[in-house]
C-alpha positions in Angstrom: -9.6 43.9 -44.9 -11.9 46.8 -45.5 -11.3 49.9 -43.4 -13.9 52.6 -43.0 -13.5 56.1 -41.7 -16.5 58.4 -41.3 -16.3 62.2 -41.3 -18.7 65.2 -41.7 -20.7 65.0 -38.6 -21.5 68.0 -36.5 -24.2 70.2 -35.0 -26.9 71.8 -37.0 -30.3 73.3 -36.4 -33.5 71.6 -37.5 -34.1 72.0 -41.1 -30.5 72.2 -42.0 -28.2 69.8 -44.0 -25.1 67.8 -43.4 -23.1 65.5 -45.7 -21.4 62.5 -44.2 -18.4 60.9 -45.9 -17.0 57.4 -45.4 -13.5 56.9 -46.7 -13.1 53.3 -47.8 -9.8 51.3 -48.2 -9.3 47.7 -49.1 -12.6 47.2 -50.9 -11.4 44.9 -53.6 -14.5 42.7 -53.5 -16.3 41.8 -56.7 -19.7 42.1 -55.0 -20.5 44.2 -52.0 -23.1 46.1 -50.0 -22.5 49.3 -48.1 -24.7 51.2 -45.7 -25.2 54.0 -43.2 -26.5 53.2 -39.7 -27.2 55.3 -36.7 -27.5 54.7 -33.0 -28.8 57.1 -30.3 -28.5 56.6 -26.5 -30.7 53.8 -25.3 -31.7 52.7 -28.7 -30.6 49.9 -31.0 -28.5 50.6 -34.0 -30.7 51.0 -37.1 -30.2 51.0 -40.8 -30.6 54.4 -42.5 -29.6 53.8 -46.1 -27.8 51.2 -48.1 -26.3 50.6 -51.6 -24.9 47.6 -53.4 -22.3 47.3 -56.2 -25.0 47.6 -58.9 -26.2 50.9 -57.5 -29.4 49.7 -56.0 -30.4 51.7 -53.0 -32.7 51.3 -50.0 -33.8 53.8 -47.3 -35.5 53.6 -44.0 -39.0 55.1 -44.1 -38.0 57.7 -41.6 -35.5 59.3 -44.0 -37.0 58.7 -47.4 -37.1 61.9 -49.4 -34.6 63.6 -47.0 -31.4 61.5 -47.2 -29.5 60.4 -50.2 -26.8 57.7 -50.3 -24.2 57.8 -53.0 -20.8 56.4 -53.9 -17.9 57.6 -56.0 -15.6 55.7 -58.4 -13.2 55.0 -55.5 -16.1 53.3 -53.6 -16.1 56.0 -51.0 -19.6 56.4 -49.5 -21.6 59.5 -48.8 -24.9 60.4 -47.1 -26.5 63.7 -47.9 -28.9 64.6 -45.2 -31.4 67.4 -45.8 -34.3 68.7 -43.7 -32.8 67.4 -40.6 -34.9 66.8 -37.5 -34.1 66.5 -33.9 -34.8 62.8 -34.0 -32.0 62.4 -36.5 -29.6 63.0 -33.7 -27.3 60.0 -33.3 -23.9 58.5 -34.0 -23.8 57.6 -37.6 -21.8 54.5 -38.8 -20.6 53.4 -42.1 -20.7 49.6 -42.8 -19.7 47.2 -45.5 -19.7 43.5 -46.5 -18.3 42.0 -49.6 -17.3 38.8 -51.4 -14.7 38.0 -54.0 -16.3 34.7 -55.0 -17.9 34.3 -58.4 -21.7 33.8 -58.4 -22.2 35.6 -55.1 -24.6 38.5 -55.0 -24.7 41.2 -52.3 -28.2 42.8 -52.3 -28.9 45.9 -50.4 -29.8 45.5 -46.7 -30.7 47.7 -43.8 -30.0 44.9 -41.3 -27.1 45.3 -38.9 -26.4 41.5 -39.2 -25.9 41.9 -42.9 -22.6 43.7 -42.4 -19.2 42.6 -41.2 -17.0 45.8 -41.3 -17.8 49.0 -39.4 -16.3 52.4 -39.0 -15.9 54.2 -35.7 -18.8 56.6 -36.2 -19.4 60.3 -36.4 -21.8 62.3 -34.2 -24.7 64.2 -35.7 -26.6 66.6 -33.4 -29.7 68.4 -34.6 -31.1 71.0 -32.3 -34.8 72.1 -32.5 
């Protein structure tokens, strides 16, 4: 079972930067996708950035050019957030889904329904 623990959230002024980390344990899947999502009060959870085991990435239009998703050799996940805006304020979640079966491919996805494992979230607050 994959376990995900986010860290790195906090408060920052508009224009500033934060780096979120997601410590991953139990990811022994042959193929997988991982992603960052966010949810603000009164809004649905939305996909921010995603990556698959081949290194393909995808970003929401609202964060393209400002956010960068990456992964290290231990499969821990990161989200570098630059030029932050007040509308980026939300709880940010790390998510994953994988498969150990041969012949299964996990393509990148920003859909909530494409993931089965979730972290507890970390708060990001951007003040204008």
